[in-house]
C-alpha positions as CSV (number, residue, x, y, z in Angstrom):
1,X,144.3,141.0,184.8
2,X,142.2,144.0,185.5
3,X,139.9,144.7,188.4
4,X,136.3,145.8,188.3
5,X,135.9,149.3,189.8
6,X,132.8,151.1,191.0
7,X,133.1,154.7,189.8
8,X,131.4,157.8,191.1
9,X,131.7,161.6,190.7
10,X,132.7,164.3,193.2
11,X,133.2,168.0,192.3
12,X,133.3,167.1,188.6
13,X,136.1,164.5,189.1
14,X,135.9,160.7,188.7
15,X,136.9,158.4,191.6
16,X,136.5,154.7,192.2
17,X,136.8,151.9,194.7
18,X,137.2,148.2,193.9
19,X,133.8,146.8,193.2
20,X,134.5,143.8,195.4
21,X,134.5,146.1,198.4
22,X,131.1,147.7,197.5
23,X,128.2,146.1,199.4
24,X,125.5,148.1,197.8
25,X,124.5,151.5,196.5
26,X,121.5,153.3,198.0
27,X,119.8,156.7,197.6
28,X,120.0,159.4,200.2
29,X,119.1,158.3,203.8
30,X,118.2,160.0,207.0
31,X,121.4,160.8,208.9
32,X,121.8,161.1,212.6
33,X,124.6,163.6,213.4
34,X,127.4,162.6,215.7
35,X,128.6,165.3,218.1
36,X,132.4,166.0,218.2
37,X,133.0,163.6,215.2
38,X,135.7,164.3,212.6
39,X,134.5,166.9,210.0
40,X,134.2,164.2,207.3
41,X,131.9,162.0,209.4
42,X,128.5,163.3,208.6
43,X,126.8,160.9,211.0
44,X,125.1,157.5,211.2
45,X,122.5,155.8,209.0
46,X,120.3,152.8,209.9
47,X,120.8,150.3,207.1
48,X,118.1,147.6,207.8
49,X,119.0,147.6,211.5
50,X,122.8,147.9,211.0
51,X,124.3,151.2,212.2
52,X,126.7,152.5,209.5
53,X,129.0,155.5,209.6
54,X,128.5,158.0,206.8
55,X,131.6,159.7,205.4
56,X,131.5,162.8,203.2
57,X,134.2,161.9,200.7
58,X,134.3,165.5,199.4
59,X,135.1,166.8,202.8
60,X,137.6,163.9,203.4
61,X,139.4,164.8,200.2
62,X,139.2,168.6,201.0
63,X,137.4,169.3,197.7
64,X,135.6,172.6,197.2
65,X,131.9,173.0,197.1
66,X,129.0,171.3,198.8
67,X,127.9,167.7,198.7
68,X,124.8,167.1,196.5
69,X,121.5,167.9,198.2
70,X,120.6,164.2,197.8
71,X,123.9,162.4,197.9
72,X,124.3,158.7,196.9
73,X,125.5,156.3,199.5
74,X,128.1,153.8,198.3
75,X,128.1,151.3,201.1
76,X,131.5,149.7,201.4
77,X,132.9,146.9,203.6
78,X,136.5,146.5,204.7
79,X,138.3,144.9,207.7
80,X,137.1,147.7,210.0
81,X,133.4,147.3,209.2
82,X,130.8,148.8,207.0
83,X,130.8,152.5,205.9
84,X,128.7,154.7,203.7
85,X,130.6,157.0,201.3
86,X,128.5,160.0,200.3
87,X,129.1,160.9,196.7
88,X,127.5,163.3,194.2
89,X,126.6,160.7,191.6
90,X,127.3,157.1,190.7
91,X,129.0,156.0,187.5
92,X,129.5,152.7,185.9
93,X,131.4,149.6,186.9
94,X,134.5,149.9,184.8
95,X,137.2,147.4,184.1
96,X,140.2,149.4,182.8
97,X,143.3,147.6,181.6
98,X,146.2,147.4,184.1
99,X,148.4,149.1,181.6
100,X,146.3,152.3,182.1
101,X,147.1,152.4,185.9
102,X,149.7,155.0,186.9
103,X,151.0,156.5,190.1
104,X,149.5,159.6,191.5
105,X,150.9,162.7,189.7
106,X,153.2,165.0,191.7
107,X,150.8,167.8,190.8
108,X,148.1,166.4,193.1
109,X,148.4,168.0,196.5
110,X,150.1,165.9,199.1
111,X,147.1,165.6,201.4
112,X,145.2,164.0,198.5
113,X,148.1,161.7,197.4
114,X,147.9,160.0,200.8
115,X,144.2,159.1,200.1
116,X,144.6,158.0,196.5
117,X,146.1,154.6,195.6
118,X,146.6,155.3,191.9
119,X,145.2,156.8,188.7
120,X,143.8,155.2,185.6
121,X,144.3,157.2,182.4
122,X,141.2,156.5,180.5
123,X,140.6,157.9,177.0
124,X,138.0,160.4,178.2
125,X,139.1,161.1,181.8
126,X,141.3,160.4,184.8
127,X,139.9,157.9,187.2
128,X,141.3,158.3,190.8
129,X,141.4,155.0,192.8
130,X,140.7,155.8,196.5
131,X,142.6,154.0,199.2
132,X,139.5,152.8,201.0
133,X,141.3,152.1,204.3
134,X,142.6,155.6,204.5
135,X,139.3,157.2,203.5
136,X,137.4,155.6,206.3
137,X,140.1,156.0,208.9
138,X,139.7,159.1,211.1
């Protein structure tokens, strides 16, 4: 049985999180900066009265380059609450076959391996599955 995954792009690479953990996808929002926060925490957004922490996934993964001028907010929910993942662009909801799932290759730097749960080998690309709990943890 395969899971539905919400895919998105960062630095020309494809990443995803389980679609069941995605609350909604919204365009760029006004962000209030948080002093002394972790470098990956961009700030807070007001989502219809709910204060949500915005995380720059590119910074969290240590990827080169700057986040898009108008990043997309992938609003996710886990046991710790609601978070906004800032990504360059949104992809499709994909449902790859479980046989395409593999472990993270040893060639991926160790600091990234800790944040990636697995890799789907699709015909046209690699799709990295983010460990959502580790991505949103400081």
